[in-house]
Rosetta silent file (secondary structure, phi, psi, omega in degrees, C-alpha in Angstrom):
SEQUENCE: MNKAQLEVRQKANNQLGLSIRNDIAELKTKGFSEAQAQTRHKARMDRWFAEQEELDRARKGLDATGAMSQKMGGSVGTASGHDGADTATKAIGRAPSVLDIPETEWKGLYEAVKRKLPTYCIDTSDVTTKTPFGESNFTSGTLPPVLMPHMQLDLPYEIDDAFSHFKQLAAPAARAVEYLQHTGNTNPAGTVAELGLKPDLGPLLTTVSQAFVKVAATASLSTEVIQDYGNFVGWLPRELNRAVVDARTNQVVNGNGSGANMLGLVNVSGILTRSIGSDTPVDCIRKAINDIRVGSSFAKADLILMHPTTHADLTLQKSTTGQYLLDPENPARLVLQP
SCORE:     score description
SCORE:     0.000 S_00000001
   1 L     0.000  120.972  177.486  -12.132   43.018  143.394 S_00000001
   2 L   -88.573 -179.724 -174.318  -13.537   46.370  144.514 S_00000001
   3 H   -65.199  -36.644 -178.294  -17.166   47.517  144.401 S_00000001
   4 H   -65.959  -43.228  177.467  -16.773   49.259  141.034 S_00000001
   5 H   -63.858  -37.851 -179.787  -15.335   46.127  139.402 S_00000001
   6 H   -62.486  -42.644 -178.734  -18.027   44.044  141.034 S_00000001
   7 H   -66.328  -37.445  179.812  -20.786   46.272  139.595 S_00000001
   8 H   -64.921  -45.604  179.847  -19.285   46.106  136.082 S_00000001
   9 H   -67.751  -35.798  179.306  -19.102   42.290  136.145 S_00000001
  10 H   -67.041  -37.631  179.950  -22.580   42.009  137.647 S_00000001
  11 H   -65.306  -42.310 -179.997  -23.996   44.205  134.863 S_00000001
  12 H   -65.732  -37.715  179.492  -22.317   42.056  132.199 S_00000001
  13 H   -70.589  -35.704  176.909  -23.639   38.856  133.811 S_00000001
  14 H   -62.778  -38.650  178.358  -27.130   40.309  134.019 S_00000001
  15 H   -66.895  -38.233  177.640  -27.012   41.008  130.278 S_00000001
  16 H   -63.789  -42.833  178.918  -25.869   37.440  129.638 S_00000001
  17 H   -63.540  -38.987  177.905  -28.793   36.094  131.701 S_00000001
  18 H   -65.420  -38.935  179.385  -31.266   38.284  129.806 S_00000001
  19 H   -65.671  -40.683  178.199  -29.847   37.073  126.501 S_00000001
  20 H   -62.381  -46.025 -179.189  -30.172   33.420  127.573 S_00000001
  21 H   -59.123  -42.843  179.853  -33.762   33.976  128.711 S_00000001
  22 H   -67.242  -39.012 -178.817  -34.719   35.609  125.395 S_00000001
  23 H   -67.849  -37.916  177.761  -33.047   32.866  123.351 S_00000001
  24 H   -65.729  -42.217  178.166  -34.866   30.143  125.343 S_00000001
  25 H   -62.164  -37.490  179.816  -38.182   31.964  124.867 S_00000001
  26 H   -65.055  -40.972  179.108  -37.537   32.169  121.125 S_00000001
  27 H   -63.933  -36.842 -177.729  -36.842   28.422  120.937 S_00000001
  28 H   -68.920  -30.651  176.442  -40.083   27.695  122.828 S_00000001
  29 H   -68.780  -20.156 -179.319  -42.045   29.678  120.224 S_00000001
  30 L   -92.557    5.013  174.674  -40.543   27.302  117.628 S_00000001
  31 L   104.316   -0.244  176.921  -41.944   24.225  119.392 S_00000001
  32 L   -74.770  144.335  173.918  -39.045   23.327  121.704 S_00000001
  33 L   -76.996  168.426  178.129  -39.851   22.208  125.228 S_00000001
  34 H   -59.353  -44.821 -179.143  -38.362   24.021  128.220 S_00000001
  35 H   -64.104  -42.005  178.032  -35.899   21.201  128.813 S_00000001
  36 H   -64.137  -40.388  179.315  -34.847   21.079  125.159 S_00000001
  37 H   -64.580  -39.898 -179.409  -34.378   24.845  125.037 S_00000001
  38 H   -69.539  -35.159  177.895  -32.271   24.795  128.196 S_00000001
  39 H   -62.287  -37.622  178.754  -30.136   21.942  126.823 S_00000001
  40 H   -60.185  -31.159 -174.976  -29.376   24.035  123.746 S_00000001
  41 L  -115.070   25.368 -176.630  -27.975   26.791  125.969 S_00000001
  42 H   -59.506  -42.716 -177.006  -26.521   24.618  128.767 S_00000001
  43 H   -63.204  -42.234 -179.758  -22.923   25.861  128.324 S_00000001
  44 H   -69.356  -36.989  177.462  -24.004   29.529  128.529 S_00000001
  45 H   -64.594  -41.403  176.533  -26.247   28.799  131.552 S_00000001
  46 H   -60.718  -41.507  177.772  -23.348   27.051  133.333 S_00000001
  47 H   -62.379  -39.317  178.480  -21.160   30.063  132.615 S_00000001
  48 H   -63.789  -47.696 -179.143  -23.826   32.393  134.021 S_00000001
  49 H   -61.202  -46.433 -178.657  -24.261   30.349  137.210 S_00000001
  50 H   -60.988  -42.390 -179.738  -20.478   30.079  137.805 S_00000001
  51 H   -66.124  -39.377 -177.271  -19.982   33.837  137.355 S_00000001
  52 H   -66.685  -38.846  178.730  -22.957   34.632  139.616 S_00000001
  53 H   -63.082  -42.660 -179.919  -21.594   32.355  142.361 S_00000001
  54 H   -65.626  -39.852  179.639  -18.218   34.046  142.182 S_00000001
  55 H   -67.294  -38.992  178.123  -19.815   37.520  142.282 S_00000001
  56 H   -60.908  -43.634  179.969  -21.935   36.540  145.319 S_00000001
  57 H   -64.396  -41.888  179.608  -18.827   35.347  147.150 S_00000001
  58 H   -64.498  -39.171  178.644  -16.943   38.543  146.263 S_00000001
  59 H   -64.734  -39.797  178.901  -19.883   40.691  147.497 S_00000001
  60 H   -66.421  -40.265  179.150  -20.003   38.836  150.789 S_00000001
  61 H   -62.434  -40.883  176.746  -16.242   39.243  151.166 S_00000001
  62 H   -63.605  -40.342  179.967  -16.496   43.009  150.599 S_00000001
  63 H   -65.235  -43.458  179.913  -19.297   43.310  153.141 S_00000001
  64 H   -65.144  -42.321  178.371  -17.326   41.352  155.745 S_00000001
  65 H   -61.541  -42.235  178.791  -14.159   43.375  155.111 S_00000001
  66 H   -64.728  -41.562 -179.530  -16.050   46.669  155.449 S_00000001
  67 H   -65.255  -43.130  179.466  -17.747   45.610  158.679 S_00000001
  68 H   -65.628  -38.872  178.529  -14.448   44.492  160.248 S_00000001
  69 H   -62.059  -40.583  177.922  -12.693   47.687  159.144 S_00000001
  70 H   -65.367  -37.767  178.436  -15.326   49.790  160.878 S_00000001
  71 H   -65.844  -31.293 -176.704  -14.977   47.799  164.074 S_00000001
  72 L   -90.938    7.146  176.228  -11.208   48.300  164.071 S_00000001
  73 L    87.955    9.745  178.709  -11.585   52.068  163.632 S_00000001
  74 L   -95.327 -170.921  177.812  -10.714   52.197  159.909 S_00000001
  75 L  -139.283  152.997  179.865  -12.755   53.246  156.934 S_00000001
  76 L  -102.133  126.664  177.972  -13.668   51.637  153.611 S_00000001
  77 L  -158.222 -173.245  179.518  -12.919   53.510  150.480 S_00000001
  78 L  -110.729    0.375 -176.061  -11.185   53.205  147.143 S_00000001
  79 L   -73.001  -20.321 -174.992   -8.323   55.658  147.702 S_00000001
  80 L   -75.347  -26.370  179.305   -6.045   52.984  149.187 S_00000001
  81 L    82.431   14.720 -179.232   -5.916   51.046  145.908 S_00000001
  82 L  -121.122   59.822 -177.944   -6.408   47.663  147.616 S_00000001
  83 L    52.033   34.789  174.090   -9.949   46.770  146.504 S_00000001
  84 L    89.709   -1.484 -177.197  -11.425   49.296  148.901 S_00000001
  85 L   -87.645  136.155  179.649   -9.719   48.057  152.098 S_00000001
  86 L   -72.539  125.552 -177.455   -8.178   50.666  154.371 S_00000001
  87 H   -68.433  -15.584 -179.882   -4.424   50.026  154.640 S_00000001
  88 H   -65.907  -29.167 -179.100   -4.529   51.233  158.225 S_00000001
  89 H   -75.613  -13.652 -177.348   -6.198   47.973  159.260 S_00000001
  90 L   -88.929  -19.491 -177.791   -3.295   45.925  157.853 S_00000001
  91 L   -84.655   85.029 -175.578   -0.620   47.512  160.005 S_00000001
  92 L   -91.922  -11.168  172.550   -0.970   45.345  163.101 S_00000001
  93 L    76.110    9.487  178.436    2.599   45.901  164.257 S_00000001
  94 L  -158.439  174.027  179.898    3.410   42.245  165.070 S_00000001
  95 L   -67.536  135.363 -179.883    3.530   38.792  163.559 S_00000001
  96 L   -67.184  154.451  176.949    0.043   37.555  162.514 S_00000001
  97 L  -150.480  177.770  179.979   -1.593   34.655  164.321 S_00000001
  98 H   -66.271  -19.000  178.554   -4.919   32.824  164.528 S_00000001
  99 H   -69.945  -16.160  179.350   -5.929   35.332  167.230 S_00000001
 100 H   -76.612  -15.834  179.483   -6.193   37.976  164.510 S_00000001
 101 L   -71.227  124.167 -176.755   -9.197   36.165  162.987 S_00000001
 102 L   -57.346  149.836 -179.679  -12.368   38.027  164.181 S_00000001
 103 H   -60.583  -35.112 -179.830  -14.662   36.339  166.685 S_00000001
 104 H   -64.051  -32.663  178.176  -17.538   36.611  164.194 S_00000001
 105 H   -68.952  -41.527  177.177  -15.568   34.511  161.688 S_00000001
 106 H   -60.822  -42.416 -179.992  -14.950   31.775  164.283 S_00000001
 107 H   -65.499  -38.046  176.348  -18.637   31.720  165.106 S_00000001
 108 H   -62.678  -40.484  178.309  -19.490   31.537  161.386 S_00000001
 109 H   -64.280  -38.871  179.582  -17.106   28.593  160.958 S_00000001
 110 H   -64.984  -40.950  178.821  -18.688   26.847  163.950 S_00000001
 111 H   -66.660  -36.608  179.263  -22.183   27.288  162.496 S_00000001
 112 H   -64.180  -38.764  176.591  -21.002   26.049  159.099 S_00000001
 113 H   -65.921  -43.789  179.437  -19.690   22.826  160.706 S_00000001
 114 H   -61.085  -39.123 -178.454  -22.921   22.278  162.597 S_00000001
 115 L   -85.938   -0.897  178.909  -24.999   22.740  159.451 S_00000001
 116 L    56.861   44.436  178.178  -22.588   20.590  157.408 S_00000001
 117 L   -69.654  144.874 -178.500  -22.149   23.293  154.790 S_00000001
 118 L   -65.854  -34.332 -178.961  -19.938   22.255  151.837 S_00000001
 119 L  -144.011  156.314  172.387  -17.666   25.313  152.076 S_00000001
 120 L  -154.278  126.848 -176.167  -16.955   28.251  154.333 S_00000001
 121 L  -106.774  125.683  175.873  -14.485   31.066  153.637 S_00000001
 122 L   -94.928  124.919 -179.652  -12.821   32.964  156.478 S_00000001
 123 L   -73.561  112.974  178.082  -11.907   36.540  155.493 S_00000001
 124 L  -117.514   25.703 -176.104   -8.168   37.013  156.251 S_00000001
 125 L   -65.559  -20.282 -179.199   -7.634   40.066  154.046 S_00000001
 126 L   -94.797    4.837  179.866   -6.499   42.152  157.068 S_00000001
 127 L  -110.055  120.776  179.086   -3.827   39.702  158.170 S_00000001
 128 L   -80.468  122.610 -177.664   -0.373   40.013  156.581 S_00000001
 129 L  -122.509  -14.203 -176.222    1.158   36.567  155.997 S_00000001
 130 L  -131.835  148.388  172.831    3.724   37.009  153.193 S_00000001
 131 L   -80.424  127.824 -178.410    6.593   39.344  152.432 S_00000001
 132 L   -69.135  152.982  178.683    5.830   41.144  149.157 S_00000001
 133 L   -74.378  142.746  170.387    8.106   40.745  146.156 S_00000001
 134 L  -117.519  173.417 -178.259   10.469   43.580  145.193 S_00000001
 135 H   -60.777  -32.282 -177.519   12.479   44.105  142.049 S_00000001
 136 H   -72.564  -13.349 -179.691   15.551   42.579  143.706 S_00000001
 137 H   -85.049  -11.444 -177.993   13.649   39.315  144.248 S_00000001
 138 L   -71.858  137.959  177.088   13.205   38.516  140.552 S_00000001
 139 L  -105.799  137.537 -175.398   15.352   35.744  139.134 S_00000001
 140 L   -59.118  132.148  176.045   16.549   35.941  135.546 S_00000001
 141 L    88.895   -7.759 -178.719   14.502   33.786  133.146 S_00000001
 142 L  -135.888  162.798  175.260   11.560   33.088  135.470 S_00000001
 143 L  -117.869  139.321  177.971    8.560   34.837  136.913 S_00000001
 144 L   -64.781  138.371 -178.238    7.420   34.486  140.519 S_00000001
 145 H   -57.237  -23.729 -176.171    4.185   32.400  140.725 S_00000001
 146 H   -67.310  -13.990 -178.942    2.414   35.163  142.653 S_00000001
 147 H   -74.853  -18.070 -177.128    2.157   37.174  139.405 S_00000001
 148 L  -125.372   59.238 -178.078   -0.363   34.634  137.954 S_00000001
 149 L   -70.883  -13.611 -174.418   -2.761   33.778  140.795 S_00000001
 150 L   -89.835   -4.983 -172.646   -5.729   33.442  138.413 S_00000001
 151 L   -99.699  133.489  173.787   -4.353   30.526  136.372 S_00000001
 152 L  -129.857  152.149  174.040   -5.110   26.857  137.082 S_00000001
 153 L  -101.416  102.164 -177.274   -4.324   23.740  135.071 S_00000001
 154 L   -75.619  147.462  171.880   -7.677   21.951  134.838 S_00000001
 155 L   -73.683  152.863  176.285   -7.985   18.191  134.433 S_00000001
 156 L   -73.681  130.529  179.299   -9.651   16.986  131.211 S_00000001
 157 L  -129.594  156.200  175.227  -13.331   16.221  131.697 S_00000001
 158 L   -66.159  124.611 -173.325  -16.156   14.991  129.503 S_00000001
 159 L   -76.801  -13.672 -178.146  -17.767   18.195  128.248 S_00000001
 160 L  -111.736  139.514  175.503  -21.259   16.683  127.976 S_00000001
 161 L   -94.802  100.317 -174.645  -23.488   15.572  130.847 S_00000001
 162 H   -60.319  -34.816 -177.323  -25.134   12.431  129.492 S_00000001
 163 H   -62.421  -30.702 -177.620  -27.656   12.381  132.363 S_00000001
 164 H   -68.086  -13.250 -178.226  -29.064   15.751  131.280 S_00000001
 165 H   -86.428   -6.753 -178.708  -30.407   14.267  128.028 S_00000001
 166 L  -104.852  163.772 -178.336  -32.880   11.999  129.855 S_00000001
 167 L   -62.257  130.309 -177.007  -36.210   12.803  131.477 S_00000001
 168 L  -124.638  136.324  177.852  -35.641   14.317  134.898 S_00000001
 169 L  -126.686  157.976  176.081  -38.059   14.709  137.811 S_00000001
 170 L   -64.947  131.032 -178.537  -37.648   16.173  141.286 S_00000001
 171 L   -68.108  127.322  178.267  -36.382   13.429  143.627 S_00000001
 172 L   -76.349  168.997  179.234  -39.004   12.460  146.220 S_00000001
 173 L   -80.416   75.795 -178.371  -38.181   12.069  149.923 S_00000001
 174 L  -158.868  165.817  178.327  -37.513    8.330  149.710 S_00000001
 175 L   -84.289  -16.821 -177.884  -34.674    5.842  149.154 S_00000001
 176 E  -157.304  167.327  176.653  -36.176    4.480  145.958 S_00000001
 177 E  -127.456  156.443  176.057  -38.993    4.918  143.418 S_00000001
 178 E  -123.238  143.462  176.082  -41.322    2.399  141.737 S_00000001
 179 E  -146.852  160.960 -177.091  -42.795    2.563  138.267 S_00000001
 180 E   -94.199  133.053  177.849  -44.792    0.295  135.964 S_00000001
 181 E  -111.224  123.130 -178.901  -43.117   -1.298  132.912 S_00000001
 182 E   -89.454  110.695 -176.562  -45.384   -2.364  130.075 S_00000001
 183 E   -99.891   -5.325  178.372  -43.797   -5.592  128.693 S_00000001
 184 E   155.512 -176.924  176.861  -46.512   -6.673  126.250 S_00000001
 185 E  -124.837  145.509  177.684  -50.146   -7.652  125.736 S_00000001
 186 L   -66.672  -41.114 -179.358  -51.806  -11.018  126.158 S_00000001
 187 L  -129.592  143.490  174.763  -53.927  -10.531  123.020 S_00000001
 188 L   -81.937  162.149  171.711  -53.482   -8.178  120.060 S_00000001
 189 L   -71.126  153.827 -178.368  -56.169   -5.818  118.791 S_00000001
 190 L  -156.147  174.739  177.636  -58.097   -7.131  115.806 S_00000001
 191 L   -72.808  146.128 -177.395  -61.052   -6.696  113.496 S_00000001
 192 L  -132.015  132.378  176.073  -64.474   -7.333  115.011 S_00000001
 193 L   -76.739  165.370  179.500  -67.751   -8.107  113.263 S_00000001
 194 L   -56.437  131.819 -178.774  -70.989   -6.395  114.175 S_00000001
 195 L    65.574   12.191  179.589  -72.067   -7.356  117.665 S_00000001
 196 L   -79.214  162.994  179.093  -68.831   -9.351  117.951 S_00000001
 197 L   -85.461  122.811 -179.444  -66.757   -9.623  121.102 S_00000001
 198 L   -74.015  138.499  178.957  -63.774   -7.310  121.159 S_00000001
 199 L   -66.607  140.640  177.935  -60.494   -8.953  122.151 S_00000001
 200 L   -90.233  120.947 -178.299  -59.166   -8.049  125.598 S_00000001
 201 L   -56.483  -45.922 -175.113  -55.599   -6.746  125.339 S_00000001
 202 L    62.057   58.673 -175.918  -54.620   -8.000  128.789 S_00000001
 203 E   -56.519  137.649  178.219  -51.661   -5.649  129.240 S_00000001
 204 E   -96.172  111.516 -175.923  -48.643   -7.270  130.912 S_00000001
 205 E  -117.102  138.043  177.640  -47.311   -4.891  133.553 S_00000001
 206 E  -123.770  133.647  177.214  -44.302   -5.277  135.818 S_00000001
 207 E   -85.048  125.407 -178.895  -43.524   -3.159  138.885 S_00000001
 208 E  -113.424  130.574  176.722  -39.912   -2.008  138.856 S_00000001
 209 E  -107.286  129.937 -178.409  -38.209   -0.629  141.943 S_00000001
 210 E  -127.239  119.059  177.290  -35.206    1.644  141.418 S_00000001
 211 E   -82.038  154.477  179.157  -33.009    2.904  144.239 S_00000001
 212 L   -76.390  144.342  178.590  -31.326    6.281  144.006 S_00000001
 213 L  -111.906  126.468 -179.850  -27.603    6.433  143.176 S_00000001
 214 L   -97.944  124.564  174.964  -25.472    9.082  144.788 S_00000001
 215 L  -115.164  114.492 -171.382  -22.565   10.523  142.800 S_00000001
 216 L  -150.955  168.334  176.673  -20.534   12.857  145.012 S_00000001
 217 L  -159.340  162.638  174.232  -17.079   14.052  146.027 S_00000001
 218 L  -120.825  155.716  178.041  -15.453   16.364  148.563 S_00000001
 219 L  -138.550  123.952 -173.625  -12.703   18.906  148.038 S_00000001
 220 L  -116.005  145.427  174.737  -10.553   20.184  150.915 S_00000001
 221 L  -133.181  142.370  174.821   -8.224   23.171  151.168 S_00000001
 222 L   -78.757  159.436  177.391   -5.891   24.181  153.926 S_00000001
 223 H   -62.837  -33.310 -179.758   -6.105   27.620  155.473 S_00000001
 224 H   -64.049  -42.547  179.893   -2.591   28.339  154.165 S_00000001
 225 H   -63.117  -41.683  179.487   -3.635   27.631  150.564 S_00000001
 226 H   -63.317  -38.990  178.625   -6.629   29.940  150.890 S_00000001
 227 H   -67.067  -40.101 -176.440   -4.414   32.678  152.261 S_00000001
 228 H   -79.829  -27.526 -168.576   -1.738   32.249  149.581 S_00000001
 229 L  -143.452   76.950 -173.920   -4.053   31.640  146.661 S_00000001
 230 L   -60.473  -25.549 -178.642   -7.508   33.203  147.061 S_00000001
 231 H   -64.104  -20.065  176.577   -8.645   32.209  143.557 S_00000001
 232 H   -59.247  -33.352 -176.776   -8.950   28.622  144.789 S_00000001
 233 H   -61.898  -34.919  178.088  -12.076   29.590  146.718 S_00000001
 234 H   -89.556  -27.236 -176.237  -13.879   30.395  143.461 S_00000001
 235 H   -81.355  -39.233 -173.141  -12.238   27.755  141.260 S_00000001
 236 H   -60.898  -42.033  176.929  -12.553   24.649  143.462 S_00000001
 237 H   -59.998  -35.629  178.431  -16.384   24.454  143.543 S_00000001
 238 H   -69.891  -39.637  176.071  -16.469   24.579  139.739 S_00000001
 239 H   -60.638  -41.305  178.877  -13.787   21.875  139.563 S_00000001
 240 H   -63.057  -42.594  179.688  -15.843   19.759  141.996 S_00000001
 241 H   -64.184  -41.468  179.829  -18.961   20.118  139.850 S_00000001
 242 H   -65.466  -37.033  177.873  -17.082   19.099  136.693 S_00000001
 243 H   -65.135  -38.738  177.780  -15.672   16.026  138.419 S_00000001
 244 H   -66.457  -42.603  176.791  -19.137   14.947  139.545 S_00000001
 245 H   -60.425  -41.122  179.767  -20.563   15.406  136.012 S_00000001
 246 H   -62.565  -45.812  179.434  -17.679   13.319  134.620 S_00000001
 247 H   -67.193  -36.672  178.172  -18.315   10.512  137.085 S_00000001
 248 H   -65.784  -41.638  176.244  -22.069   10.644  136.504 S_00000001
 249 H   -61.696  -40.048  178.332  -21.680   10.352  132.773 S_00000001
 250 H   -64.257  -36.878  178.874  -19.441    7.348  133.234 S_00000001
 251 H   -68.437  -40.915 -179.109  -22.089    5.764  135.523 S_00000001
 252 H   -60.606  -39.389 -175.831  -24.893    6.424  133.003 S_00000001
 253 H   -88.265  -47.117 -168.219  -22.915    4.644  130.275 S_00000001
 254 H  -115.349   -0.452 -178.435  -20.732    2.064  132.014 S_00000001
 255 L   -54.317  136.824 -176.625  -22.124    1.491  135.534 S_00000001
 256 E   -92.373   -5.609  174.855  -22.210   -2.247  136.417 S_00000001
 257 L    81.252   -2.283  179.135  -25.150   -2.007  138.820 S_00000001
 258 L   -92.496  147.317  179.056  -23.283   -3.669  141.721 S_00000001
 259 L    62.803 -128.005 -178.632  -22.992   -2.117  145.168 S_00000001
 260 L   -91.079    4.306 -175.316  -23.590    1.619  144.991 S_00000001
 261 L   -79.222  149.230  172.944  -23.079    1.763  141.197 S_00000001
 262 L   -75.776  153.989  173.653  -25.749    2.711  138.700 S_00000001
 263 E   -86.673  103.609 -175.858  -26.769    0.196  136.023 S_00000001
 264 L   -72.846  165.246 -174.541  -25.323    1.815  132.866 S_00000001
 265 H   -59.415  -41.358 -174.999  -26.833    1.673  129.413 S_00000001
 266 H   -73.283  -11.701 -179.289  -24.302   -0.810  128.005 S_00000001
 267 H  -110.543    9.263  177.206  -25.023   -3.296  130.853 S_00000001
 268 L   -70.939  133.895  179.574  -28.827   -3.334  130.766 S_00000001
 269 L   -64.125  134.097  177.245  -30.165   -6.850  130.230 S_00000001
 270 L    84.387    7.936 -178.179  -31.631   -7.421  126.787 S_00000001
 271 L   -64.514  140.619  179.812  -29.991   -4.370  125.211 S_00000001
 272 L   -77.987  141.653  175.997  -29.856   -4.474  121.390 S_00000001
 273 L  -129.491  156.799  176.622  -26.425   -4.636  119.722 S_00000001
 274 L  -148.386  129.194  176.469  -25.230   -4.384  116.161 S_00000001
 275 L   -89.325  146.305 -175.524  -21.822   -5.095  114.675 S_00000001
 276 L   -69.239  -34.361  177.145  -20.625   -2.899  111.833 S_00000001
 277 L    54.815 -131.240  179.074  -19.615   -5.906  109.681 S_00000001
 278 L   -91.585    1.809  178.686  -19.328   -4.925  106.045 S_00000001
 279 L   -71.470  157.921  168.622  -21.530   -1.845  106.463 S_00000001
 280 L   -75.932  156.415  178.858  -20.212    1.687  106.281 S_00000001
 281 H   -53.465  -41.533 -179.184  -20.245    3.543  109.639 S_00000001
 282 H   -68.279  -40.200  178.555  -23.251    5.667  108.548 S_00000001
 283 H   -63.420  -39.180 -179.137  -25.167    2.585  107.366 S_00000001
 284 H   -63.280  -45.980  178.756  -24.486    0.810  110.678 S_00000001
 285 H   -61.737  -42.923 -178.673  -25.881    3.684  112.713 S_00000001
 286 H   -65.463  -37.830  178.865  -28.967    3.939  110.456 S_00000001
 287 H   -69.748  -34.132  178.129  -29.601    0.168  110.720 S_00000001
 288 H   -65.895  -37.385  175.083  -29.256    0.329  114.521 S_00000001
 289 H   -63.465  -39.715  179.421  -31.971    3.000  114.570 S_00000001
 290 H   -68.401  -33.812  178.084  -34.146    0.691  112.496 S_00000001
 291 H   -59.414  -39.609  179.112  -33.486   -2.229  114.911 S_00000001
 292 H   -71.239  -33.353 -176.427  -35.043   -0.166  117.675 S_00000001
 293 H   -73.463  -41.262 -173.076  -37.970    0.867  115.487 S_00000001
 294 H  -107.591   -6.437 -179.609  -39.037   -2.580  114.229 S_00000001
 295 L   -77.372 -167.520 -177.451  -37.675   -4.878  116.937 S_00000001
 296 L   -64.423  -26.229  179.640  -39.325   -6.174  120.091 S_00000001
 297 L   -70.975  -30.550  178.169  -38.764   -2.794  121.772 S_00000001
 298 L    45.711   57.559 -177.280  -40.867   -1.080  119.082 S_00000001
 299 L  -126.008  176.943  179.591  -39.521    2.323  119.989 S_00000001
 300 L  -119.355  122.774  179.111  -38.207    5.420  118.260 S_00000001
 301 L   -71.917  126.173  179.539  -34.556    6.415  118.636 S_00000001
 302 L  -128.573    5.379 -179.840  -34.308   10.065  119.674 S_00000001
 303 L  -149.205  133.010  176.369  -30.814   10.229  121.186 S_00000001
 304 L  -121.892  118.624  173.794  -27.367    9.061  120.025 S_00000001
 305 L  -107.490  129.926 -179.895  -24.484    8.954  122.513 S_00000001
 306 L  -148.213  162.697  178.127  -21.070    8.193  121.126 S_00000001
 307 L   -68.380  144.887  179.236  -17.364    8.545  121.793 S_00000001
 308 H   -53.914  -36.742  178.341  -15.863   11.780  120.396 S_00000001
 309 H   -65.561  -39.303  177.919  -13.581    9.755  118.111 S_00000001
 310 H   -66.709  -41.281  176.906  -16.580    7.879  116.700 S_00000001
 311 H   -59.799  -43.233  178.617  -18.412   11.136  116.139 S_00000001
 312 H   -62.856  -41.451  179.321  -15.412   12.566  114.305 S_00000001
 313 H   -63.201  -42.296  179.484  -15.195    9.478  112.116 S_00000001
 314 H   -65.391  -46.415 -176.603  -18.850    9.646  111.194 S_00000001
 315 H   -71.346  -15.453  179.919  -18.910   13.334  110.405 S_00000001
 316 L  -102.299    8.920  176.310  -15.772   13.054  108.214 S_00000001
 317 L   -64.255  131.376 -175.198  -17.136   10.282  105.988 S_00000001
 318 E  -125.424  156.381  173.596  -16.700   11.438  102.365 S_00000001
 319 L   -78.216  178.950  179.047  -17.892   10.382   98.943 S_00000001
 320 L   -68.168  -14.879  179.603  -15.499    9.346   96.163 S_00000001
 321 L   -96.901    4.329  177.197  -15.492   12.979   95.053 S_00000001
 322 L    85.992   10.635  179.737  -14.358   14.217   98.495 S_00000001
 323 L   -90.861  138.258  177.676  -17.746   15.666   99.522 S_00000001
 324 E   -64.705  137.792 -173.374  -18.905   15.172  103.122 S_00000001
 325 L   -77.618  -46.693 -170.038  -21.776   12.687  103.266 S_00000001
 326 L   -74.134  -46.081 -178.859  -23.785   13.833  106.312 S_00000001
 327 L  -152.537   99.429 -176.504  -23.731   17.594  105.784 S_00000001
 328 L   -57.137  -29.697 -177.679  -21.589   18.980  102.951 S_00000001
 329 L   -92.906  -17.280 -179.097  -21.636   22.505  104.365 S_00000001
 330 L  -144.632   88.232 -175.478  -21.124   21.629  108.031 S_00000001
 331 L   -66.410  -16.748 -179.897  -19.253   18.332  108.603 S_00000001
 332 L   -79.784   -8.836 -175.813  -19.517   18.701  112.413 S_00000001
 333 L   -95.998  125.506 -179.276  -23.329   18.375  112.238 S_00000001
 334 L  -117.941  111.983 -179.810  -24.722   14.868  112.589 S_00000001
 335 L  -130.518  115.885  176.401  -28.428   14.357  111.814 S_00000001
 336 L  -125.797   98.512  179.695  -29.811   10.848  111.296 S_00000001
 337 L   -77.553  135.688  177.029  -33.597   10.913  111.163 S_00000001
 338 L   -72.429    0.000    0.000  -35.388    7.628  111.887 S_00000001
């Protein structure tokens, strides 16, 4: 990517960021909170962040390439047709080796290890490591893989981050947090005659201690892979983030609470359950909402998490005349008000 291409992509990403900011501001004028507005545009925000990270890495790479070219007596321009790198710096006249990596890059790698940075990219754009393909190298019926360096086969991941739907606060500098849980009152409120003694509620409070749960992963690449397939440098961090989100969602729902695992929703002690029985799927969901409203929890259901197959089954429920029950004009929309 040369500087002109970088500027075009940066301008497009700036426009996307401005559009997201305006849309969030509009939602806030309609009564949405900041967190709710951001959740509505989470996919677009993730796309903006991913593109910005890739542009920042590309900009640093161009700066490093230009600085090294100047040190080696070359010049940086666009006439060479190789993303602005002077072809004179590539003609080293001998087989490449690790000695061709600049001293500044070795020092940067050393500092990255000391600071335990998650990634560090060494610029090897001036070192020739592969023989280029010519027309005589093509084999009938196939294409050499080097023609599609931008394509990866991603693993399937859960597209929604369940943890993002819950109240989030900045983590304090501690191994755990404590909060008070209101489990009931000793006495209920009641009517009182003139000059009568008001009943004392006597709130029952329990201190709950919750340790933090770390969901993490590492991703390693060899120097050879980075040299052969530069797109990995931009793709792998995004893949790492998706894998962490997938594992975190599984912990929020199914964690068993043992060892380093989170206590997931389905394993919380005293959780309410409801079997579908003879009810229709829509009736079962509506009755479950009512269980939370009138039961001992005395709460209001404001979030429904379900398997994609269950969601599809609910939204495709039809009447005897073939009309969708939940939303005749948009069957993918599920709204069940308590």
